[in-house]
N, C-alpha and C positions, 0 to 999 in steps of 0.2 A: 504493501499500500503504500502511498505515497503521505507522508506526516508533515505537517509542520508543528517546528519545539517556539513556542516562546522564551523569552527571559536568558538568551542569548548562551554564554556559559557558565551559570547560575550552580549553585549547590545543590540544586533537584535538575535541569536543563540538559546537564554536561551528563552525569549520569544515566539519565532517559534518553537524551541519543544515543550514547553509548550502548545501552539495550537496545533501543530501537533497530537501528543500524546492526547487530547481533544477530539478529531475528530475522534480518534479508529484507524493511523494507527501504522505501527511500525517502531519507530526513533531510529538510531543509529546516535550519535555525537560524530564527532571525538574531539581530544584532544592532544594535544605534550604535558599535563602536567599529569603523572601519580595519583597526588595527587585528580586530580577532578574527578576520576572511582565512587568514594562514591558520591557523587554529582549529577555527572547523573544519575545515576541508582537508585536514589532518589525518580527522577521525571518522572521512568517510563521507560528512554530511556538506549538503552545497547551503551556500552562506548567502543570507540577504540581509543588506542594509540597509537600515531606517528605522523611524520610530514609530510607540505606539502611538504618538498624537497623530502621524500624516495618514488618516485615512486610505489616501489613494494607493497609497506602499502598501497596506494591510490588505486591500482587497485585490489588489495584482497578485501578492505574493500567496495570496488563500484561492488564487483561483485553481480548479483541476485539484484540490486535495483532497483526500477522503477521509484523515482526520488533522484536526486542530486543536493542539494543547495550547491553552492560553491563559496566560497566568499576568497582572497587574504591576509592575514594577516603576517604582521610582527612584530615580540617582542615589546613592550613597549618599548620606548627610541632610536627607530631605526633612529628617526630624528637626533639623538645627536649622532649617530654612526661614525663617522669621515674614517669607514674603509669599509663603506656600500654605493653601487648603489644602491637609494632606488628604483629608475626608473626599472634598469636592474633585481634586484632581487625580485620585485614584477610581473614584466615581465617573467619572470622564473617558477614562481609557475605558473602560466597563462599556461607554456609551458606544465607542469609536469602534471598539469589536463588533458591535450589535450591527452599525451600519456594514461595516465592514464583510460579516459576514451575509446579511442581505444581498449587498450586490453579486459578492462572488458565489454565490448559493452553496456554499457550506451546508452539507446536513450533517456531521456529526463533530459534536464538540467534547471536549475535558476538557471543564475549568478550573483550575486552581483556585479555590475559596479558601473559608477558615472554620476554626470554630466558632462559635459567635454567630455566625453568620442565619440560623435559625432566629435571631434577637435582631430587632427593629430599634431598637432602644435600649440604654443601659450595658451597651457592651463594648462602649469606648473606642478605640478606633477600628476596632472591628466592623462598625459601622459599615463601611463604607464594601465589606464581602455581602452581606445584605442587601446594600443598595445594587449591588451587580449583578448577585444572583437574580434580582426582585426583575433590574433591566433585560437579562438575556434569557428570561423565563418568557419574556415578550414576545419573542422569535417564533413562527409559525409552528405547528404542532408536527407537521412534518421534519423538524429539526430538533433532533437529538441531544441533549444534554448530560454528561452527568458532573455532574459536584464535586469537585472534592474537597472535604472538609478536614485538611491537616488540624493536630493541637499546637502547641506550644513547642517550638523550635527549642531540640538542644542548643545552638549554638549560642540562642539569647542567653544563654547564661555567658557566656565572655564577657558579656556586659559588667557582670559581679567582679571582676580581676580589678581595677583600682579600689573599690572598695572594700575589697579584703584585705586587700596591700595595706591601706590610709586607715581602717578601723578594725580589721581581724574580723572581720564580721559579712555576713547578708542581710541587708537592709532594705526591705520591703515595704508594701501600704499590708498585707497579708503573709499568714503564715500559721507552721500550726500541722499537725500530723493527718489531715486528712487526704489522701491522696488526690493529685490529680495526674493529664496523661503527658506526655511527653514524645517526640519524636527525630527523629534520625530523616534529613532530606532524603537519606541512600532508600528510606523505607519507604520515603514518599515518590520517589521516580517506581523503586518497583510495583509499588500499587498501581500507578497510572499506565504505567508497560503492560502489568494484567489488565488491565480495563480497557485498553486501547486492542487487546485481541480478542475478547469476549461482546458478544452483542450488543446493541445497544438499541434502548427503549424508552423512547418518550425522556422523561426525566428522571435522574438518578442521583442519590446522594450517599456517599461512601463517605467514612470517618476512617483515618488513618491515625493510626499512634504505635509504636515502639516499647512502651514501656510507662508503665504506672507507680510514682512515689508521690509521700509528701513533700512538702516544702525541709521537712527535720532531716528525713532520710536524702536529700540532694547535699544539705547540710555536710550531712552526715559521710557523704561516699564522696564528694567532690573535697571533705577535710581528709579524709582517709590516702585519696591521692595524690593531693600535695603535700602531707605532710605534718596537717593540722589535724590534730585530731578534738582540739576543741572548737572547733570552727564550729559557730552558730546561726543561723537566721532569724533573724529579731524583727518583729513588727513597727513601724511608726506610723502617725496618725497620715490618714489621708493629705492635710493641709501641710502636712511637712512633708512628705513626699514630693509634692507639687512644687514647693518650695528651692529643695533640691535638683529637679530636676530644670527648675525654670534658672536657676543659681549658674548650672552646670551650661547652659546657652540653647537651649532647648526650644522650639519653637510655645508660646503658652499654652495657644490654642491642644498642640498637637502633646503635649503634656501634661495635661488636663484632661485627652482622651486616654491615655497609658493608666493614669490615675484610678478612673471609674473603669477602666478592660482588669484593672488587677482587684479593688475593691469588686468586682463580678467574680472572681471565682472564690470569694470570701464563702461560705457555706454552699458552692457547688451551684451557683447561678449559672455559671457561664459553661457548668458540664451537663444543665438538666436534660438536653436532647442528647448531647453525646453518651449520657450514661443509659437512656435508651433504644440504643441503636449503634453498641458497643463494637467495636470492628477485633479480630483476632488481632494480638498484638506482631510487630515484625522483629525483627534479628536483631538490632542492634538497640540493645539494652544499655542503662543510664551506667554501670559498670565502666562499658565499652567506651562511653564518651567522656566516662571520669580520666581514662587516660589519655584522649585528644589534651582537654581539659588540661591535668599535668603538664605537658609539654607545651602546654601557650604559657600556662601561668610562670612557666621555672625563665621561658625565655628571656 
């Protein structure tokens, strides 16, 4: 099959492209960076250089594709861009995709959504995923869409490193011994590759997770990996968390979205739909990630 992969050679898109090529598919990888072209072609894929903001580019690239894997991605550092409305910008990419799908005639889509996409509000920055799912669901009934909803990414924990170094603790506006799901990009790529091979039927939703661990367990596992067995996960009030993020330079509205998203983790509000549709857990466990975390921590 001819498959279009968005997301350049990111943490999900690169292993996904490699798997699809290995399975014998003709793969085109979209990237906004011309310097990525040689690396994309070295994988055995074709490169399409353009942006998610360019509807004409997307339309031409999608034409003739059997399946499109679509994800919304903003530039690194977008959380700290004070001129950017993160949710609005991400939602606009969803609208661009919808127009490009309509114009190109694509009938099968795998869309990277997120945990929290079942919530129209109260989910902070994850609201953009709810909005995009709603936008894509407006496509005609003969367009089949698989909404992939991964949970919190392991690699988001790399953001804990500065606070561990400075304050000897993981500090967030939630904590405790209530388990929550985490996921590796490798497991996300594996699930998407699996779904691409399966039949498409209307609108489908699949959650993706690798492991489940409470904040206390995360602190214990990461602490052991870095040689700090006293590492603790501590909770602070929402306002203090917001102040910390804005002082660090984050866009105030984006910071509010982060705080609200974390607040929804308390009591499992964010995970209510996930818990009703739990997936089989993937291969990459927290202990596996902890080894990678320790290498980065000690660099």
